C-alpha atoms as one frame of an Amber mdcrd trajectory, in Angstrom:
protein
 -48.395 -17.765 164.242 -47.703 -21.325 164.535 -44.808 -23.095 165.591 -43.621
 -23.772 161.816 -43.564 -20.261 160.455 -42.348 -18.587 164.097 -38.750 -18.552
 164.879 -37.348 -21.879 164.290 -36.237 -23.498 167.904 -33.247 -24.468 166.084
 -30.743 -21.887 164.641 -30.626 -21.733 160.606 -27.041 -22.333 159.458 -26.265
 -21.455 155.954 -24.255 -23.230 153.282 -23.231 -23.351 149.616 -24.741 -26.241
 147.435 -21.525 -28.122 146.358 -23.131 -28.753 142.880 -24.469 -25.172 141.873
 -22.864 -22.702 144.832 -26.099 -21.237 145.703 -26.712 -19.969 149.041 -28.697
 -22.511 151.150 -30.285 -22.770 154.332 -30.411 -25.646 156.721 -33.537 -27.862
 157.228 -34.937 -29.982 160.444 -34.207 -33.626 160.305 -38.190 -33.801 160.411
 -38.522 -31.612 156.906 -36.027 -34.388 155.163 -37.778 -37.379 156.827 -41.083
 -35.864 155.254 -39.899 -34.604 152.185 -37.871 -37.740 150.730 -39.528 -40.485
 149.188 -39.551 -44.049 150.450 -37.143 -46.068 150.554 -34.513 -43.498 150.524
 -35.975 -41.741 153.593 -35.180 -44.783 155.378 -31.845 -44.030 155.705 -30.058
 -42.618 158.843 -29.381 -38.898 158.040 -26.034 -37.816 159.724 -24.998 -34.163
 159.828 -26.497 -31.025 159.029 -28.694 -30.978 156.069 -29.234 -27.919 153.547
 -31.710 -27.488 150.923 -30.946 -26.182 147.668 -33.444 -23.933 146.146 -31.996
 -23.459 142.775 -34.338 -24.710 140.097 -31.822 -25.679 137.455 -29.828 -27.760
 140.322 -30.377 -31.402 140.782 -29.381 -31.385 144.412 -32.304 -31.426 146.663
 -30.332 -31.732 150.096 -27.082 -32.275 151.071 -25.151 -32.573 153.871 -22.328
 -31.111 156.004 -20.915 -34.687 155.888 -20.877 -34.758 151.938 -23.964 -36.972
 151.274 -26.321 -35.386 148.747 -30.041 -36.269 147.828 -31.376 -35.584 144.138
 -34.631 -33.383 143.846 -35.975 -36.089 141.786 -36.181 -38.043 145.525 -38.482
 -35.265 147.004 -42.082 -35.897 147.315 -42.532 -32.547 146.300 -40.427 -32.545
 143.108 -43.110 -31.839 140.623 -44.496 -29.232 142.704 -41.216 -27.371 142.998
 -40.573 -27.691 139.098 -44.010 -26.267 138.907 -43.188 -23.053 141.158 -45.428
 -23.971 144.002 -45.686 -20.943 146.125 -47.503 -22.589 149.214 -47.332 -26.237
 149.895 -49.902 -26.257 152.519 -52.849 -24.669 150.703 -51.688 -25.640 146.987
 -50.948 -22.209 145.774 -48.818 -21.692 142.643 -46.695 -18.805 141.857 -48.385
 -18.328 138.549 -51.858 -18.193 140.206 -50.938 -15.747 142.295 -49.206 -13.450
 139.803 -52.486 -13.796 137.831 -54.310 -12.251 141.124 -51.879  -9.639 141.493
 -52.156  -8.365 138.015 -56.103  -8.623 138.562 -55.764  -6.635 141.812 -57.447
  -9.374 143.876 -54.320 -10.935 145.200 -55.341 -10.072 148.805 -58.051 -12.398
 149.305 -55.317 -15.209 148.695 -52.515 -13.811 150.848 -54.930 -12.896 153.600
 -56.145 -16.493 153.815 -52.748 -17.955 153.789 -51.516 -15.267 156.779 -55.080
 -16.082 158.629 -54.444 -19.815 158.509 -50.559 -19.704 159.923 -51.931 -17.396
 162.489 -54.227 -20.000 163.614 -51.729 -22.484 163.307 -53.239 -24.434 160.442
 -50.059 -24.733 158.097 -47.336 -27.379 157.891 -44.468 -25.360 156.265 -41.875
 -27.349 158.373 -42.904 -30.839 156.685 -44.719 -29.772 153.763 -42.594 -27.346
 151.854 -39.011 -29.011 150.936 -37.230 -25.712 152.041 -38.687 -26.201 155.816
 -39.201 -22.447 155.795 -42.573 -20.341 155.864 -43.807 -19.285 152.391 -45.270
 -16.013 153.552 -41.791 -14.337 152.428 -42.274 -15.971 148.888 -45.336 -13.897
 148.491 -43.434 -10.373 149.435 -40.861 -11.620 146.728 -43.661 -12.038 143.794
 -45.267  -8.447 145.038 -42.198  -6.696 144.818 -41.098  -8.420 141.440 -44.607
  -7.914 140.111 -44.092  -3.898 141.309 -40.842  -3.534 139.985 -41.903  -5.118
 136.620 -44.535  -2.778 136.110 -42.616  -0.004 137.006 -39.930  -0.866 134.321
 -43.055  -1.142 131.502 -44.102   2.481 132.554
């Protein structure tokens, strides 16, 4: 797979969001500089930064040195609020859930897998978490399956 979806060269470190306490993963500075809007991205970011994945939290990134960047300062703020599933290929969660319900989600997921394997993704800069989205597809599939099972 491409470098953005393979094991990261830098070790992922975890931390807790200072505002909401949610478990967070570290990000590369490359992600930070691409995600933070101008002029805030012109700052010299010191220390290790983490992305807060909570939709309810206003903190987008926070550092080990106490600096916080609000989600409103992210280029993908609206996409994040709208449950973007795949930032590289513009797929939102509701569209994929509809495809799961209609039993034609494999086409979408296989497209993303194929593009990821060929190196045509850019998760490390397009996704505010800096992480590959393929795991999120699996989570939605599992939750959809559990939802259907509960209805039976």
